[in-house]
LOLORO-982890 format. One line per field, with one value per residue: residue number from 1; residue in one letter; x, y, z of N, C-alpha, C in turn. Coordinates in Angstrom, 1 decimal. Layout:
% residues N
num: [NUM;...]
residuo: [a;...]
nc1: [X;...]
nc2: [Y;...]
nc3: [Z;...]
cac1: [X;...]
cac2: [Y;...]
cac3: [Z;...]
cc1: [X;...]
cc2: [Y;...]
cc3: [Z;...]
//
This chain:
% residues 226
num: [1;2;3;4;5;6;7;8;9;10;11;12;13;14;15;16;17;18;19;20;21;22;23;24;25;26;27;28;29;30;31;32;33;34;35;36;37;38;39;40;41;42;43;44;45;46;47;48;49;50;51;52;53;54;55;56;57;58;59;60;61;62;63;64;65;66;67;68;69;70;71;72;73;74;75;76;77;78;79;80;81;82;83;84;85;86;87;88;89;90;91;92;93;94;95;96;97;98;99;100;101;102;103;104;105;106;107;108;109;110;111;112;113;114;115;116;117;118;119;120;121;122;123;124;125;126;127;128;129;130;131;132;133;134;135;136;137;138;139;140;141;142;143;144;145;146;147;148;149;150;151;152;153;154;155;156;157;158;159;160;161;162;163;164;165;166;167;168;169;170;171;172;173;174;175;176;177;178;179;180;181;182;183;184;185;186;187;188;189;190;191;192;193;194;195;196;197;198;199;200;201;202;203;204;205;206;207;208;209;210;211;212;213;214;215;216;217;218;219;220;221;222;223;224;225;226]
residuo: [m;r;v;l;v;i;e;d;d;r;e;t;a;q;f;l;q;k;s;l;k;e;s;g;h;s;a;d;t;a;g;d;g;e;t;g;l;s;m;a;q;g;g;a;y;d;i;l;i;v;d;r;m;l;p;r;l;d;g;l;s;v;v;k;t;l;r;s;e;g;s;r;t;p;v;l;i;l;s;a;l;g;d;v;d;d;r;v;k;g;l;r;a;g;g;d;d;y;l;t;k;p;y;a;y;t;e;l;l;a;r;i;e;a;l;g;r;r;a;v;p;e;e;q;e;t;r;y;a;v;g;d;l;v;l;d;r;l;s;h;r;v;t;r;a;g;e;q;i;q;l;q;p;r;e;y;r;l;l;e;y;l;m;k;n;a;g;q;v;v;t;r;t;m;l;l;e;n;v;w;d;y;h;f;d;p;q;t;n;v;i;d;v;h;v;s;r;l;r;s;k;i;d;k;g;f;d;k;p;l;l;h;t;v;r;g;a;g;y;m;v;r;d;g;s;l]
nc1: [12.7;13.5;15.5;18.1;20.1;23.1;24.8;26.8;27.4;25.4;24.4;25.1;23.5;21.0;20.9;21.3;19.0;16.8;17.4;17.3;14.6;13.4;14.3;12.5;12.6;12.2;13.6;15.4;17.2;20.2;22.2;24.5;26.5;25.4;22.6;22.0;22.5;20.5;18.2;18.5;18.3;15.7;14.1;12.6;14.6;15.7;18.2;21.2;23.1;26.1;28.2;31.7;33.3;32.0;30.3;30.1;29.7;31.6;31.3;32.1;31.9;29.2;28.2;29.6;28.2;25.6;25.8;26.7;24.5;22.9;21.8;21.0;20.8;21.8;24.6;26.0;29.1;30.4;33.2;36.0;38.4;40.2;42.3;43.4;43.6;41.9;39.4;39.2;39.0;36.6;34.9;35.3;34.4;31.8;30.4;28.8;29.4;31.6;32.2;34.0;34.5;35.1;31.9;29.9;26.4;24.9;26.3;26.3;23.5;23.2;24.6;23.3;20.9;21.7;22.6;20.1;18.7;20.3;19.6;17.0;15.4;14.6;12.2;10.8;8.0;7.7;5.7;2.5;-0.9;-4.2;-7.5;-8.0;-5.9;-2.5;0.7;4.0;7.0;9.6;9.9;8.3;5.9;2.5;-0.7;-4.0;-6.5;-5.0;-4.3;-1.8;-1.1;-0.1;1.9;2.9;5.9;5.3;2.7;3.0;4.4;2.6;0.5;1.8;2.4;-0.2;-1.2;0.6;-0.3;-2.9;-6.3;-6.3;-6.8;-5.2;-3.7;-3.7;-1.4;0.3;0.7;1.9;4.4;5.5;5.2;5.6;7.6;7.3;7.5;5.7;2.5;1.8;-0.4;-1.7;-3.5;-2.2;-2.2;-4.9;-5.2;-3.3;-4.5;-7.0;-6.1;-4.8;-7.0;-8.5;-7.0;-6.7;-9.2;-11.2;-13.4;-13.7;-15.8;-15.8;-14.7;-11.4;-9.9;-10.6;-12.2;-12.0;-14.1;-13.2;-10.9;-8.9;-7.5;-8.2;-7.0;-8.9;-10.4;-13.5;-16.6;-16.9]
nc2: [199.8;196.3;194.4;192.1;190.8;189.4;188.0;186.7;187.6;187.8;189.9;192.2;191.8;191.8;194.4;195.8;195.0;196.0;198.9;199.3;198.7;200.8;202.9;202.8;200.7;197.2;194.2;191.2;188.6;186.5;184.0;182.7;181.7;179.6;179.6;182.3;182.5;180.8;182.1;184.5;183.6;182.7;184.8;188.1;190.5;193.8;194.9;193.5;192.8;191.9;190.1;189.6;187.4;184.5;181.8;178.3;179.2;181.5;185.2;186.3;184.0;183.5;185.8;185.5;183.1;183.9;185.9;184.2;182.9;184.8;186.8;190.1;191.6;194.3;194.4;195.0;194.7;193.9;194.3;193.5;193.5;195.8;196.5;197.7;195.7;193.7;195.2;195.3;192.7;192.0;193.6;192.7;190.1;190.4;192.3;195.4;197.5;198.3;198.3;199.1;197.6;199.1;200.8;203.7;203.8;205.7;206.0;203.5;203.3;205.5;204.5;202.0;203.1;204.6;202.6;201.5;203.4;203.2;200.9;200.8;200.1;202.2;201.5;200.1;200.1;202.6;203.5;202.7;202.7;202.6;203.5;205.9;205.1;205.0;203.8;204.3;203.2;203.9;205.5;203.9;204.9;204.9;206.0;206.9;208.8;210.9;210.8;209.5;206.1;203.9;201.0;197.7;196.0;193.5;193.7;195.8;194.6;192.7;194.5;195.6;193.6;192.9;195.3;195.4;193.6;194.4;194.2;191.6;188.2;187.1;184.4;182.2;180.6;182.1;184.3;183.1;182.4;184.7;186.8;185.7;184.1;181.3;178.0;176.2;175.2;176.4;175.6;177.4;180.3;182.6;184.2;185.1;186.5;188.7;189.9;190.6;192.6;194.4;195.1;196.6;198.8;200.0;200.2;200.7;203.0;204.4;204.9;203.3;200.0;198.6;196.4;193.1;190.0;187.0;184.6;181.3;181.5;183.6;186.7;190.2;193.5;196.1;198.9;199.3;197.4;193.7]
nc3: [-9.1;-9.5;-7.6;-7.3;-4.6;-4.4;-2.0;0.4;3.1;5.7;7.3;5.9;3.6;4.4;5.2;2.9;1.5;3.1;3.0;0.3;-0.2;1.4;-0.1;-2.3;-3.9;-4.9;-3.4;-3.4;-1.9;-2.0;-0.7;-1.7;-4.5;-6.3;-5.6;-6.2;-8.9;-9.9;-9.1;-10.5;-13.0;-13.1;-12.4;-13.3;-13.0;-12.5;-11.9;-10.8;-8.0;-7.3;-5.1;-5.2;-3.9;-3.2;-1.6;-3.0;-5.7;-7.3;-7.6;-10.2;-11.8;-11.7;-13.0;-15.6;-16.5;-16.7;-18.7;-20.9;-21.4;-22.5;-21.1;-20.4;-18.2;-16.1;-14.1;-10.9;-9.5;-6.3;-4.3;-2.3;-3.4;-5.0;-6.9;-10.0;-12.0;-10.8;-11.1;-13.9;-14.5;-13.4;-15.0;-17.5;-17.2;-17.5;-15.8;-15.4;-13.8;-11.0;-7.7;-4.9;-1.8;1.4;0.9;0.3;1.1;-0.3;-2.7;-3.9;-4.3;-6.0;-8.2;-9.0;-9.7;-12.0;-13.6;-14.0;-15.5;-17.8;-18.8;-19.6;-22.6;-25.4;-26.5;-24.5;-22.2;-19.7;-18.2;-17.3;-17.8;-16.8;-17.4;-14.9;-13.4;-12.8;-13.3;-12.7;-13.8;-13.3;-11.1;-9.3;-8.5;-7.8;-8.9;-8.6;-10.0;-9.7;-7.0;-4.8;-4.2;-1.8;-1.9;-0.9;-1.7;-2.9;-3.7;-5.3;-7.5;-8.2;-9.3;-11.4;-13.1;-13.7;-14.9;-17.1;-18.6;-19.3;-19.9;-20.6;-19.5;-16.7;-15.5;-12.5;-12.5;-14.1;-12.5;-10.3;-11.3;-12.4;-10.6;-8.0;-8.4;-8.2;-9.6;-9.1;-7.6;-4.6;-3.1;-1.5;-0.3;-1.1;-3.4;-3.6;-1.1;-1.5;-3.9;-3.0;-1.1;-2.8;-4.4;-2.5;-2.1;-4.6;-5.8;-3.8;-2.7;-5.1;-7.9;-10.1;-10.6;-11.3;-11.1;-11.8;-11.1;-12.9;-13.1;-12.5;-14.3;-13.8;-13.2;-14.1;-15.2;-16.2;-17.8;-17.2;-17.0;-16.8]
cac1: [13.3;13.5;17.0;18.7;21.4;23.8;25.8;27.0;27.4;23.8;24.1;25.2;22.5;19.8;21.0;21.0;17.4;16.1;17.8;16.8;13.1;13.2;14.4;11.4;12.9;12.0;14.9;15.3;18.6;20.6;23.3;25.5;26.5;24.4;21.3;21.7;22.4;19.2;17.2;18.7;17.9;14.3;13.4;12.7;15.2;16.1;19.6;21.9;24.2;26.8;29.4;32.6;33.6;30.7;30.3;29.6;30.1;32.1;30.5;32.4;31.3;27.7;28.1;29.8;27.2;24.3;26.1;26.8;23.1;22.2;21.2;21.6;20.5;22.9;25.4;27.1;29.8;30.9;34.4;37.0;39.5;40.0;43.2;43.0;43.5;40.7;38.3;39.2;38.5;35.1;34.1;35.5;33.4;30.3;29.9;28.5;29.9;32.4;32.3;35.0;34.2;33.8;31.4;28.7;25.2;24.4;27.0;25.7;22.2;23.3;25.2;22.3;19.9;22.4;22.5;18.8;18.3;20.8;19.1;15.7;15.3;13.7;10.8;10.3;7.2;8.0;4.4;1.2;-2.2;-5.7;-8.3;-7.3;-4.9;-1.2;2.0;5.4;7.9;10.8;9.7;7.7;4.8;1.1;-1.7;-5.4;-7.1;-4.1;-4.0;-0.9;-1.5;1.0;1.8;3.9;6.8;4.6;1.5;3.5;4.7;1.3;-0.2;2.7;2.1;-1.5;-1.2;1.4;-1.3;-4.2;-7.4;-6.1;-6.9;-3.9;-4.1;-3.0;0.0;1.0;1.1;2.9;5.7;6.0;5.3;6.1;8.7;7.1;7.2;4.8;1.5;2.1;-1.5;-2.1;-4.4;-1.4;-2.7;-6.3;-5.0;-2.7;-5.4;-7.9;-5.4;-4.7;-8.1;-9.0;-6.2;-6.8;-10.7;-12.0;-13.7;-13.9;-17.0;-15.5;-13.5;-10.4;-9.3;-11.7;-11.9;-12.6;-14.3;-12.6;-9.9;-7.9;-7.7;-7.8;-7.3;-9.3;-11.3;-14.8;-17.0;-16.7]
cac2: [198.7;195.1;194.1;190.8;191.1;188.0;188.4;185.8;188.1;188.1;191.3;193.1;191.4;192.5;196.0;196.3;194.8;197.0;200.2;199.5;199.0;202.2;203.9;202.6;199.5;195.8;193.6;189.8;188.2;185.1;183.9;182.0;181.9;178.8;180.1;183.6;182.2;180.2;183.2;185.4;183.0;182.6;186.2;189.3;191.4;195.0;195.0;192.4;193.4;190.4;190.1;188.8;186.4;183.9;180.3;177.4;179.7;182.9;186.1;186.4;182.9;183.8;186.8;184.8;182.2;184.7;186.5;183.2;182.5;185.9;187.8;191.6;192.5;195.1;193.9;195.9;193.8;194.5;193.5;194.0;193.6;197.2;197.0;197.9;194.4;193.2;195.8;194.9;191.3;192.2;194.2;191.7;189.0;190.8;193.3;196.7;198.5;197.8;199.1;198.5;197.7;199.7;201.9;204.4;203.3;206.6;205.9;202.4;203.6;206.3;203.6;201.1;203.8;205.0;201.4;201.2;204.4;202.9;199.6;200.7;200.4;203.2;201.0;199.6;201.0;202.9;204.0;202.0;203.5;201.9;204.6;207.0;204.4;205.1;203.1;204.8;202.0;204.5;206.1;203.2;205.8;204.5;207.0;207.0;210.1;211.9;210.5;208.5;204.8;203.2;199.6;196.9;195.5;192.4;194.3;196.6;193.7;192.2;195.5;196.0;192.6;193.0;196.3;195.1;192.6;195.0;193.8;190.2;187.4;186.8;183.0;182.0;180.1;183.1;185.2;182.4;182.3;185.9;187.7;185.0;183.2;179.8;177.2;175.1;175.8;176.0;175.3;178.3;181.4;183.8;185.1;185.7;187.5;189.9;190.4;191.3;193.8;195.3;195.6;197.5;200.0;200.7;200.4;201.3;204.6;204.9;204.4;202.2;199.0;198.2;194.9;192.2;188.4;186.3;183.3;180.0;181.8;184.4;188.2;191.2;194.8;196.8;200.1;198.9;196.1;192.7]
cac3: [-9.9;-8.8;-7.5;-6.6;-4.1;-4.1;-1.0;1.5;4.5;6.0;7.9;4.7;2.6;5.1;5.3;1.5;1.1;3.8;2.4;-1.1;-0.1;1.8;-1.3;-3.3;-4.9;-4.3;-3.3;-2.8;-1.5;-2.2;0.1;-2.3;-5.9;-6.9;-5.4;-6.8;-10.3;-10.2;-8.9;-11.6;-14.1;-13.2;-12.1;-14.1;-12.3;-13.3;-11.5;-10.0;-7.0;-7.0;-4.4;-6.0;-3.3;-2.8;-1.6;-3.9;-7.0;-7.2;-8.3;-11.5;-12.7;-11.9;-14.1;-16.8;-16.8;-17.2;-20.1;-21.8;-21.7;-23.3;-20.2;-20.5;-16.9;-15.6;-13.0;-10.2;-8.8;-5.2;-4.0;-1.5;-4.3;-5.7;-7.9;-11.5;-12.5;-10.4;-11.7;-15.2;-14.6;-13.2;-16.1;-18.5;-16.9;-17.9;-15.0;-15.9;-12.9;-10.1;-6.6;-4.0;-0.4;1.8;0.1;1.0;0.5;-1.4;-4.0;-4.5;-4.8;-7.4;-9.4;-9.6;-10.5;-13.3;-14.4;-14.4;-16.5;-19.1;-19.1;-20.3;-23.9;-25.8;-26.9;-23.3;-21.6;-18.4;-17.6;-17.6;-17.4;-17.3;-16.9;-14.0;-12.6;-13.4;-12.6;-13.1;-13.5;-13.0;-9.8;-8.5;-7.9;-8.4;-8.6;-9.1;-10.1;-9.1;-5.6;-4.6;-3.5;-1.2;-2.1;-0.5;-2.8;-3.7;-4.2;-6.6;-8.5;-8.7;-10.0;-12.5;-14.0;-14.3;-15.9;-18.3;-19.4;-19.1;-20.9;-20.7;-18.4;-16.0;-14.7;-11.2;-12.8;-14.6;-11.3;-9.4;-12.0;-12.8;-9.5;-6.9;-8.9;-8.0;-10.7;-8.8;-6.8;-3.2;-2.5;-0.4;-0.8;-1.1;-4.4;-3.2;-0.1;-2.2;-4.8;-2.1;-0.5;-3.8;-4.8;-1.6;-2.2;-6.0;-6.1;-2.7;-2.8;-6.4;-8.6;-11.2;-10.3;-12.3;-10.9;-11.9;-11.1;-14.0;-12.4;-13.1;-15.2;-13.3;-12.8;-15.3;-15.0;-17.4;-17.6;-17.8;-16.4;-17.6]
cc1: [13.3;15.0;17.2;20.0;21.9;24.9;25.8;26.9;25.9;23.6;24.1;24.0;21.2;19.8;20.7;19.5;16.7;16.2;17.2;15.2;12.7;13.5;13.5;11.6;12.4;13.3;14.6;16.9;18.8;22.0;24.5;25.4;25.5;23.1;21.0;21.7;21.0;18.2;17.3;18.3;16.3;13.4;13.7;13.3;15.7;17.6;20.0;22.9;24.8;28.1;30.5;33.0;32.4;31.0;29.6;29.8;30.3;31.3;30.8;32.0;29.8;27.4;28.4;28.8;26.0;24.7;26.1;25.2;22.2;21.6;21.8;21.3;21.8;23.3;26.3;27.8;30.4;32.1;35.3;38.3;39.4;41.1;42.7;42.7;42.2;39.4;38.1;38.6;37.0;34.3;34.1;34.6;32.1;29.7;29.8;29.2;30.7;32.7;33.1;34.4;35.4;33.3;30.3;27.5;24.7;25.0;26.5;24.4;22.3;23.8;24.1;21.2;20.4;22.2;21.1;18.3;19.0;20.2;17.7;15.8;14.4;12.3;10.1;9.3;7.7;6.8;3.2;0.0;-3.4;-6.6;-7.5;-6.2;-3.6;-0.1;3.2;6.4;9.3;11.0;9.0;6.4;3.5;0.3;-3.0;-6.0;-6.4;-3.6;-3.0;-1.3;-0.2;0.9;3.1;4.6;5.9;3.4;2.0;3.7;3.5;0.7;0.5;2.5;0.8;-1.7;-0.5;0.5;-2.7;-5.2;-7.2;-6.2;-5.5;-4.3;-3.2;-1.5;0.8;1.6;2.0;4.2;6.2;6.0;5.9;7.4;8.6;6.8;6.3;3.7;1.6;0.9;-1.9;-3.0;-3.6;-1.8;-4.0;-6.1;-4.4;-3.7;-6.4;-7.2;-5.2;-5.9;-8.7;-8.2;-6.4;-8.4;-11.6;-12.2;-13.8;-15.2;-16.8;-14.4;-12.8;-10.1;-10.5;-11.3;-12.7;-12.8;-13.9;-11.4;-8.7;-8.4;-7.4;-7.9;-7.7;-10.2;-12.6;-15.3;-16.8;-18.1]
cc2: [197.5;194.5;192.8;191.0;189.8;188.4;187.5;186.2;188.6;189.3;192.3;193.0;192.1;194.0;196.5;196.1;195.8;198.4;200.4;199.6;200.4;203.3;203.6;201.4;198.3;195.0;192.1;189.7;186.7;185.0;183.1;182.0;181.0;179.4;181.4;183.5;181.7;181.2;184.2;184.9;182.8;183.9;187.2;190.5;192.6;195.3;193.8;193.2;192.0;190.7;189.2;187.4;185.6;182.4;179.7;177.9;181.2;183.9;186.3;185.2;183.1;184.6;186.3;183.9;182.8;185.3;185.5;182.6;183.5;186.9;189.0;192.3;193.2;194.6;194.8;194.9;194.6;193.6;194.2;194.1;195.0;197.5;197.1;196.6;193.6;193.7;195.5;193.5;191.2;192.6;193.3;190.4;189.2;191.9;194.6;197.9;197.6;198.7;198.3;198.6;198.4;200.7;202.5;204.0;204.3;206.4;204.5;202.7;204.4;205.4;202.7;201.9;204.4;203.8;201.1;202.2;203.9;201.7;199.6;201.0;201.4;202.7;200.4;200.6;201.3;203.5;203.2;202.8;202.7;202.9;205.7;206.4;204.5;204.6;203.7;203.9;202.6;205.0;205.2;203.9;205.2;205.5;206.7;208.2;211.1;211.7;209.3;207.3;204.2;201.7;199.0;196.4;194.5;192.9;195.2;195.7;193.0;193.1;195.6;194.9;192.6;194.1;196.1;194.3;193.1;194.6;192.4;189.4;186.8;185.5;183.1;181.5;181.2;184.1;184.4;182.5;183.7;187.1;187.1;184.2;181.8;179.2;175.9;175.8;175.4;175.7;176.1;179.5;182.6;184.7;185.7;186.7;188.7;190.7;191.2;192.6;194.9;195.9;196.7;198.8;200.8;201.0;201.0;202.7;205.2;204.2;203.2;201.4;198.6;196.9;194.0;190.7;187.8;184.8;182.1;180.3;182.5;185.7;189.1;192.6;195.5;198.0;199.9;197.7;194.9;192.1]
cc3: [-8.9;-8.8;-6.8;-6.1;-3.8;-3.3;0.1;2.9;4.7;6.4;6.8;3.7;3.1;5.0;3.8;1.0;1.9;3.2;1.1;-1.1;0.4;0.7;-2.5;-4.2;-4.2;-4.4;-2.8;-2.7;-1.8;-1.4;-0.4;-3.8;-6.8;-6.8;-6.1;-8.3;-10.7;-10.1;-10.1;-12.9;-14.4;-12.8;-13.0;-13.3;-13.1;-13.2;-10.8;-9.3;-6.6;-6.3;-5.1;-5.3;-2.6;-2.6;-2.7;-5.5;-6.8;-8.0;-9.8;-12.4;-12.7;-13.0;-15.6;-17.4;-17.4;-18.4;-21.2;-22.3;-22.3;-22.4;-20.3;-19.2;-16.5;-14.2;-12.1;-9.3;-7.5;-4.7;-3.0;-2.3;-5.2;-6.6;-9.2;-12.1;-12.1;-11.0;-13.1;-15.4;-14.3;-14.3;-17.2;-18.5;-17.4;-16.9;-15.8;-15.0;-11.8;-8.9;-5.5;-2.6;0.4;1.0;0.8;0.3;-0.6;-2.6;-4.7;-5.0;-6.1;-8.6;-9.9;-10.3;-11.9;-14.2;-14.9;-15.6;-17.9;-19.7;-19.8;-21.7;-24.4;-26.0;-25.6;-22.6;-20.1;-17.6;-18.0;-17.0;-17.8;-16.5;-16.1;-13.2;-13.4;-12.6;-13.3;-12.7;-13.0;-11.5;-8.8;-7.9;-8.6;-7.8;-9.1;-8.9;-9.5;-7.7;-5.5;-3.8;-3.1;-1.2;-1.5;-1.6;-3.7;-4.3;-5.5;-7.8;-9.3;-9.7;-11.4;-13.5;-14.6;-15.2;-17.1;-19.1;-19.4;-20.2;-21.2;-19.4;-18.0;-15.3;-13.4;-11.5;-13.3;-13.4;-10.5;-10.0;-12.2;-11.6;-8.1;-7.1;-8.4;-9.4;-10.2;-7.9;-5.4;-2.4;-1.2;-1.1;-0.8;-2.3;-4.0;-2.1;-0.8;-3.1;-4.0;-1.6;-1.5;-4.3;-3.8;-1.7;-3.5;-6.4;-5.1;-2.7;-4.0;-7.0;-9.5;-10.9;-11.6;-12.3;-10.9;-11.8;-12.1;-13.5;-13.2;-14.1;-14.6;-12.9;-14.1;-14.7;-16.2;-17.0;-18.1;-17.0;-17.4;-18.1]
//
């Protein structure tokens, strides 16, 4: 799952980001409410972890704003305020779960995984397959011909987006907006570098390439030559 951690304590945010990645998820962080709100509005996150006490915009206001805009992304609220009234306020603001500090990381992980399972609509695809390449969105497991492929978080997001749009040309602009969350061209070769790394992992050693460059247009994952 792709998780956004909105937490102003830098050490805590870094710990959660590292731990979530080690648990097979990708995680971004924001250090204040306004930045977190902007990232949540512009990114396709599966889960939001929101600290209640934040600078610039408090956590409950972040959640209320997202809900007023129609966002249905599950939210786990973290707070040192653990009274019943405080928990009720958090849930009524639009939170899906409420965890009181201090907490055990294993419990936090179990809670976000439970939220993630509840959040997947029945019609939403949880598995993409192109030829013998398979991506399981629930476990973040990628295999080709039954052999597991280890991907970095950004490589995983890139492949996930390409496989979601299998058979269609995906432009650089689409990748910048949906994989890197850039709404401008940074004028770097970041896409080329990641595509090259991804291609070496999913195509090297196999007879049939699946990741194709469409000259002058973008990239495409498809089973068969262009």
